[in-house]
C-alpha positions as CSV (number, residue, x, y, z in Angstrom):
1,M,226.4,238.6,146.0
2,T,222.8,238.1,147.2
3,L,219.9,239.8,145.6
4,R,219.1,241.5,148.9
5,F,222.6,243.0,149.0
6,K,222.4,244.1,145.4
7,F,219.1,245.9,146.0
8,T,220.4,247.6,149.1
9,I,223.5,248.9,147.3
10,F,221.3,250.0,144.3
11,F,218.7,251.9,146.4
12,S,221.4,253.4,148.6
13,L,223.4,254.7,145.7
14,L,220.4,256.0,143.9
15,I,219.0,257.9,146.8
16,S,222.4,259.1,147.9
17,L,223.1,260.4,144.4
18,V,219.8,262.3,144.5
19,L,220.7,263.7,148.0
20,I,224.2,264.7,146.9
21,A,222.9,266.4,143.8
22,A,220.3,268.3,145.8
23,L,222.9,269.5,148.4
24,A,225.3,270.4,145.6
25,V,222.6,272.6,144.0
26,I,222.0,274.3,147.4
27,Y,225.7,275.0,147.8
28,S,226.0,276.4,144.3
29,L,222.9,278.6,144.7
30,F,224.3,279.9,148.1
31,D,227.6,280.7,146.4
32,K,225.9,282.5,143.6
33,T,223.8,284.5,146.1
34,R,226.9,285.4,148.1
35,E,228.7,286.6,145.0
36,A,225.7,288.7,143.9
37,D,225.4,290.2,147.4
38,F,229.1,291.0,147.6
39,N,229.1,292.6,144.2
40,E,226.3,294.9,145.3
41,R,228.3,295.8,148.3
42,L,231.3,296.5,146.2
43,F,229.1,298.7,143.9
44,S,227.9,300.7,146.9
45,Q,231.5,301.0,148.2
46,A,232.8,302.2,144.8
47,A,230.0,304.6,144.1
48,Y,230.1,306.0,147.7
49,S,233.9,306.4,147.6
50,Y,233.8,308.2,144.3
51,A,231.1,310.6,145.4
52,N,232.8,311.2,148.7
53,F,236.1,311.9,147.0
54,Y,234.8,314.6,144.7
55,K,232.1,315.8,147.1
56,L,229.4,314.9,144.6
57,K,225.8,313.9,145.0
58,P,225.2,310.6,143.1
59,D,222.3,310.4,140.6
60,S,219.0,308.9,141.8
61,F,219.7,305.4,140.4
62,T,223.1,305.1,142.0
63,R,221.8,306.6,145.2
64,A,219.0,304.1,145.3
65,R,221.4,301.2,145.0
66,I,223.7,302.7,147.7
67,E,220.7,303.1,150.0
68,A,219.5,299.6,149.3
69,R,222.9,298.1,150.1
70,R,225.0,300.5,152.2
71,P,228.7,299.6,152.2
72,G,229.6,297.7,155.3
73,T,232.9,296.3,156.4
74,I,234.7,294.6,153.5
75,A,237.9,292.8,154.3
76,G,240.9,294.3,152.5
77,V,238.9,296.8,150.5
78,N,240.9,298.8,148.1
79,V,239.4,301.8,146.1
80,V,241.2,303.4,143.1
81,I,239.9,306.4,141.2
82,Y,240.9,307.5,137.7
83,D,239.8,310.6,135.9
84,A,238.2,310.6,132.5
85,R,241.7,310.6,130.9
86,K,242.5,307.4,132.8
87,R,244.9,309.2,135.1
88,L,245.2,308.0,138.7
89,V,243.8,310.5,141.1
90,Y,243.3,308.4,144.3
91,H,244.1,305.0,145.8
92,S,243.3,303.8,149.3
93,D,246.3,301.5,149.5
94,T,249.8,301.3,148.3
95,T,249.1,298.1,146.5
96,Y,246.3,298.5,144.1
97,Y,245.0,297.0,140.9
98,K,246.6,298.6,137.8
99,P,244.4,298.1,134.7
100,D,245.5,298.3,131.1
101,A,243.9,300.3,128.3
102,S,241.7,297.4,127.2
103,F,240.2,297.1,130.7
104,F,239.2,300.8,130.6
105,S,237.6,300.3,127.2
106,K,235.4,297.4,128.5
107,V,234.4,299.4,131.5
108,A,233.5,302.4,129.3
109,Q,231.4,300.2,127.1
110,Q,229.5,298.4,129.9
111,D,229.5,301.2,132.6
112,S,230.2,298.5,135.2
113,L,232.4,295.4,135.1
114,F,232.8,292.7,137.8
115,F,236.1,290.8,137.8
116,K,238.3,288.6,140.0
117,H,242.0,289.2,140.7
118,N,244.3,287.4,143.1
119,H,241.5,285.7,145.1
120,K,239.7,289.0,145.4
121,E,236.6,290.2,143.8
122,G,236.2,293.7,142.3
123,I,234.0,296.1,140.4
124,A,234.9,298.8,138.0
125,L,232.5,301.7,137.3
126,Y,232.5,304.4,134.6
127,M,230.7,307.4,136.2
128,R,229.7,309.0,132.9
129,N,226.7,310.8,134.4
130,A,228.5,312.3,137.4
131,A,229.5,316.0,137.5
132,R,233.1,314.9,137.1
133,P,233.2,311.7,134.9
134,G,235.8,309.1,135.7
135,Y,236.5,305.6,136.7
136,V,236.4,304.0,140.1
137,I,237.6,300.5,141.0
138,A,236.8,298.8,144.3
139,M,238.2,295.4,145.3
140,G,237.9,293.3,148.4
141,Y,237.7,289.8,149.9
142,D,234.3,288.6,151.1
143,K,235.6,287.0,154.3
144,F,232.2,286.9,156.0
145,G,230.5,285.4,152.9
146,Y,233.3,282.8,152.4
147,D,233.2,281.9,156.1
148,R,229.5,281.2,155.8
149,L,230.0,279.3,152.6
150,K,232.7,277.2,154.2
151,K,230.5,276.5,157.2
152,L,227.6,275.6,154.9
153,G,229.9,273.2,153.0
154,W,230.8,271.4,156.3
155,I,227.2,271.2,157.3
156,L,226.2,269.8,153.9
157,I,229.1,267.2,154.1
158,L,227.9,266.1,157.5
159,V,224.3,266.0,156.3
160,T,225.4,263.9,153.3
161,L,227.4,261.4,155.3
162,S,224.6,261.1,157.9
163,G,222.0,260.8,155.1
164,V,223.9,258.1,153.3
165,M,224.2,256.1,156.5
166,V,220.5,256.5,157.3
167,I,219.6,255.7,153.7
168,T,221.8,252.5,153.7
169,V,220.2,251.3,157.0
170,L,216.7,252.0,155.8
171,S,217.3,250.5,152.4
172,F,218.6,247.3,154.1
173,F,215.5,246.9,156.3
174,L,213.1,247.9,153.5
175,V,214.7,245.4,151.0
176,R,214.7,242.7,153.7
177,Q,211.1,243.3,154.3
178,A,210.3,243.3,150.6
179,T,212.3,240.1,149.9
180,R,211.0,238.3,152.9
181,P,208.4,236.3,150.9
182,I,211.1,235.2,148.5
183,T,213.3,234.1,151.4
184,E,210.5,232.2,152.9
185,L,209.7,230.5,149.6
186,S,213.4,229.6,149.3
187,M,213.4,228.0,152.7
188,Q,210.2,226.1,152.0
189,M,211.5,224.9,148.6
190,E,214.5,223.3,150.4
191,K,212.0,221.2,152.5
192,I,209.8,220.1,149.6
193,S,209.5,216.5,148.7
194,E,206.8,214.3,147.2
195,T,205.5,213.4,150.7
196,N,204.9,216.9,152.2
197,L,203.7,219.2,149.4
198,Q,200.4,220.2,151.1
199,R,202.0,221.0,154.5
200,L,204.3,223.6,152.9
201,K,201.7,225.8,151.3
202,V,202.2,229.5,151.9
203,K,199.5,231.4,153.8
204,T,197.7,234.1,151.8
205,G,196.1,236.0,154.7
206,R,197.1,239.5,155.7
207,V,199.7,240.2,153.0
208,N,200.0,242.8,150.2
209,Y,198.9,242.1,146.6
210,E,202.3,241.1,145.3
211,Q,203.0,238.7,148.1
212,R,199.5,237.2,147.8
213,L,200.1,236.7,144.0
214,V,203.4,235.0,144.6
215,A,202.0,232.8,147.4
216,T,199.0,231.9,145.2
217,Q,201.2,230.9,142.3
218,F,203.5,229.0,144.6
219,N,200.6,227.0,146.1
220,A,199.2,226.3,142.6
221,M,202.7,225.0,141.6
222,L,202.6,222.7,144.7
223,D,199.2,221.4,143.6
224,R,200.5,220.7,140.1
225,L,203.6,219.0,141.5
226,E,201.4,216.9,143.8
227,R,199.2,215.8,140.8
228,A,202.4,215.0,138.8
229,F,203.8,212.9,141.6
230,E,200.5,211.2,142.0
231,L,200.3,210.4,138.3
232,Q,203.9,209.2,138.4
233,R,203.3,206.9,141.3
234,S,200.2,205.6,139.6
235,F,202.0,205.2,136.4
236,V,204.9,203.2,138.0
237,H,202.4,201.1,140.0
238,H,200.3,200.1,136.9
239,A,203.4,199.7,134.7
240,S,204.9,197.3,137.3
241,H,201.7,195.4,137.5
242,E,201.3,195.1,133.7
243,L,204.9,193.9,133.4
244,R,204.7,191.5,136.3
245,T,201.7,189.7,134.9
246,P,203.2,188.3,131.7
247,L,206.5,187.8,133.5
248,A,204.8,185.7,136.2
249,T,202.9,183.7,133.6
250,M,206.1,183.1,131.6
251,L,207.9,182.0,134.8
252,A,205.1,179.6,135.9
253,Q,205.0,178.0,132.4
254,T,208.7,177.6,132.3
255,E,208.9,176.0,135.8
256,L,206.0,173.7,134.9
257,A,207.7,172.7,131.7
258,L,211.0,171.9,133.5
259,R,209.2,169.6,136.1
260,K,208.1,167.1,133.5
261,D,209.1,165.6,130.2
262,L,207.1,167.3,127.4
263,T,206.2,165.9,124.1
264,V,206.9,167.8,121.0
265,E,203.3,169.0,120.8
266,E,203.2,170.1,124.5
267,A,206.5,171.9,124.1
268,K,205.1,173.7,121.0
269,K,202.1,174.8,123.1
270,V,204.3,176.1,125.9
271,L,206.5,178.0,123.4
272,A,203.4,179.4,121.7
273,S,202.1,180.6,125.0
274,L,205.4,182.1,125.9
275,K,205.5,183.8,122.5
276,D,202.1,185.4,123.2
277,D,203.3,186.7,126.6
278,Q,206.4,188.0,125.0
279,R,204.4,189.8,122.3
280,E,202.3,191.4,125.1
281,M,205.5,192.6,126.8
282,V,206.9,194.0,123.5
283,E,203.6,195.9,122.9
284,L,203.6,197.2,126.4
285,T,207.2,198.3,126.2
286,N,206.6,200.0,122.8
287,S,203.6,201.8,124.3
288,L,205.7,203.1,127.2
289,L,208.4,204.2,124.8
290,L,205.9,206.1,122.8
291,L,204.6,207.9,125.8
292,S,208.1,208.9,126.7
293,Q,208.9,210.0,123.2
294,Y,205.7,212.2,123.0
295,E,206.7,213.8,126.3
296,R,209.9,215.2,124.7
297,T,208.4,216.1,121.3
298,T,207.1,219.6,120.6
299,L,205.2,221.2,117.8
300,S,207.5,222.4,115.1
301,P,206.6,225.3,112.8
302,E,208.5,223.5,110.1
303,W,206.1,220.5,110.1
304,P,204.4,220.2,106.7
305,V,200.7,220.8,106.0
306,V,198.8,217.5,106.2
307,R,195.4,216.7,104.8
308,L,193.5,214.8,107.5
309,D,191.2,213.1,105.1
310,E,194.1,211.6,103.1
311,V,195.8,210.4,106.3
312,L,192.5,208.9,107.4
313,Y,192.1,207.0,104.1
314,D,195.7,205.7,104.4
315,T,195.1,204.6,107.9
316,M,191.8,202.8,106.9
317,S,193.7,200.8,104.2
318,M,196.4,199.9,106.8
319,V,194.0,198.7,109.5
320,K,192.0,196.6,107.1
321,R,195.1,194.5,106.5
322,M,195.9,194.3,110.3
323,L,192.5,193.9,111.9
324,D,190.3,191.0,110.8
325,G,186.7,192.0,110.0
326,V,187.1,195.7,110.8
327,N,184.6,198.0,109.0
328,V,185.4,201.8,108.6
329,S,183.1,204.3,107.0
330,I,184.0,207.9,106.3
331,E,181.6,210.7,105.7
332,F,182.0,214.5,105.1
333,A,179.7,216.9,106.8
334,S,180.6,219.5,104.2
335,I,182.4,219.2,100.8
336,P,185.9,220.7,100.9
337,D,186.3,223.7,98.6
338,D,190.1,223.9,98.7
339,D,193.2,221.9,99.8
340,L,193.5,223.7,103.1
341,F,189.9,223.1,104.1
342,L,190.8,219.9,106.0
343,S,194.5,220.6,106.4
344,I,196.6,221.0,109.6
345,R,200.3,221.5,110.2
346,G,201.6,218.4,111.8
347,N,203.4,215.0,111.7
348,D,201.5,212.6,109.5
349,S,203.0,209.5,111.1
350,L,201.9,210.6,114.6
351,I,198.4,211.5,113.4
352,R,198.2,208.2,111.6
353,S,199.1,206.4,114.9
354,A,196.3,208.3,116.7
355,F,193.7,207.3,114.0
356,R,194.9,203.7,114.1
357,N,194.5,203.5,117.9
358,L,191.0,205.0,117.7
359,I,189.9,202.5,115.0
360,K,191.6,199.6,116.9
361,N,189.7,200.5,120.1
362,A,186.4,200.6,118.1
363,W,187.3,197.2,116.6
364,L,188.0,195.7,120.0
365,Y,185.1,197.2,122.0
366,S,182.2,197.6,119.6
367,D,179.6,195.0,119.0
368,N,180.0,194.8,115.2
369,K,183.7,195.8,114.8
370,S,182.7,199.0,113.0
371,V,183.6,202.6,113.3
372,A,181.9,205.6,111.5
373,V,184.1,208.6,111.0
374,T,182.6,212.0,110.2
375,I,184.8,214.9,109.1
376,D,183.7,218.5,109.5
377,A,185.5,221.9,109.5
378,T,185.0,225.5,110.4
379,N,187.0,228.6,109.4
380,T,189.6,227.8,112.1
381,E,189.3,224.1,113.1
382,V,189.0,220.6,111.6
383,C,186.8,218.2,113.6
384,L,186.7,214.4,113.4
385,Y,184.0,212.3,115.0
386,F,184.7,208.6,115.7
387,D,181.5,206.7,116.5
388,N,181.1,203.0,117.6
389,N,178.2,201.0,119.1
390,G,180.1,199.4,122.0
391,K,179.2,199.5,125.7
392,L,178.7,203.1,126.9
393,L,181.0,204.5,129.6
394,D,179.5,205.9,132.8
395,A,180.4,209.4,134.2
396,A,183.2,208.0,136.5
397,E,184.8,206.1,133.7
398,Q,184.6,209.1,131.3
399,E,186.6,211.2,133.8
400,R,189.4,208.6,134.0
401,L,189.4,207.5,130.4
402,F,192.6,209.3,129.4
403,I,194.6,208.3,132.5
404,P,197.5,205.8,131.7
405,F,196.6,202.2,132.4
406,F,193.0,202.9,133.1
407,R,190.7,200.2,131.7
408,A,186.9,200.6,131.7
409,S,184.4,197.9,132.5
410,N,183.9,197.1,128.8
411,S,187.6,195.9,128.5
412,V,187.5,193.2,131.2
413,Q,187.5,190.3,128.7
414,K,189.8,192.1,126.3
415,K,193.6,192.2,126.0
416,G,195.2,195.6,126.5
417,F,197.1,197.9,128.8
418,G,195.0,201.0,129.0
419,L,197.6,203.2,127.3
420,G,195.9,203.7,123.9
421,T,193.7,206.7,124.8
422,N,196.5,208.4,126.7
423,I,198.8,208.0,123.6
424,I,196.1,209.5,121.4
425,Q,195.5,212.4,123.8
426,R,199.2,213.3,123.8
427,I,199.5,213.1,120.1
428,V,196.5,215.4,119.7
429,A,197.8,217.8,122.4
430,L,201.1,217.9,120.6
431,H,199.3,219.3,117.6
432,K,197.6,221.9,119.8
433,G,194.3,220.1,119.5
434,S,191.9,218.4,121.9
435,I,190.1,215.1,122.3
436,N,186.9,214.4,124.2
437,Y,184.6,211.4,124.8
438,T,180.8,211.8,124.8
439,V,177.7,209.7,124.2
440,H,175.9,210.7,121.0
441,N,172.6,209.0,120.0
442,G,173.4,205.9,122.0
443,L,176.9,205.6,120.5
444,N,180.4,206.1,121.9
445,R,181.8,209.2,120.3
446,F,185.4,210.5,120.3
447,I,185.7,214.1,119.1
448,L,189.1,215.2,117.8
449,V,189.6,219.0,117.1
450,F,192.7,220.3,115.3
451,P,193.6,224.0,114.5
452,K,193.6,224.5,110.7
453,A,196.7,225.3,108.8
454,T,196.9,228.9,107.5
455,S,197.6,229.6,103.9
456,P,201.0,231.1,102.9
457,E,199.3,234.4,102.0
458,T,197.8,234.6,105.5
459,Q,201.1,233.8,107.2
460,Q,202.9,236.6,105.3
461,V,200.3,239.1,106.4
């Protein structure tokens, strides 16, 4: 069942129920009015017959009611008169209503009593204020009123059926008009591919607010998809290029070695060169696997609280064993006053990997293989500044610095794949932080910002 069909049924049923309820109220009110009108006519008939039988003048109240609603033609009217001792003194028909003693008691208590008997309506009066007190009962069938009620019922049924049909048709067209943007989006989505995203953008001209909002969000989604496809194509292109280079080198060296007889020393040189190329391929593959892994990893609230200064000191000890001649200095902009001052919630191995990549980049591209790290913190954030004195990046290079496989002009003579900064960015983003590059006092500066971990007391609040 389509959404359009569901909406049509829902609106049709809803409005039809409201229409039926309104017409049912009209029918019920008309029936109540008919009954009240007929009862007044029966009252006039009973009082008039009683006064006429005894040749009496009714009191002013009774006379006012008779004058207000003079008895007209009542189908099958039957008048019965009893004296004060409940003895029958008059009946207008051979078949008449014969009440019991309890009925007379109710009438005497209430002075008037409306009742129904054998599809007829009746009224019983106790004429206590008349010159000759007694009881009078008038019964009849409101043929004219019921005929009008029946006719009204048929009219309301026809109005209901016609109204439901009209409501259904209108609901269908209104729902189709309301869901047209969704239908158009669905048709456009079927045509979407990575080659025609811009041609399928929805126009946002003369449409209502909701349609414009949907169209704007849809176009924004197409822009994001186009950027994602472009990054994917760029990623595949550069990855293929980076893999092809060592493979081509290995193939050329192998073919050259097979063409001539090599001495032991020459064979060792070829194998050493092949080993270097293989090591590059392993590093590249590991980097690609890391990027894929970080894409699937999400921030977990169960990650432990990690002190960034401790992780940084551990990383410094590690890189000093790995990188020959590296020099790392750490300074604190302010002295920590508690354990949470420099703490975040995160994965210490991932953070250590980000720090290691930053220090390695400084070791590779700085003039003196040194990096100065400054740690600072606010009430909500922990900031780390990594400074090195390598060649500064221009504005164009800064914009593309975190794109996979991008290599700046200062890395022409250096080995690498251009994946390090992108890996760092993804690790930092995974921890809800940010990383930026800037030039500070003639130095390259990377700024890492992490949200601070909250204390257990703060979390409970």
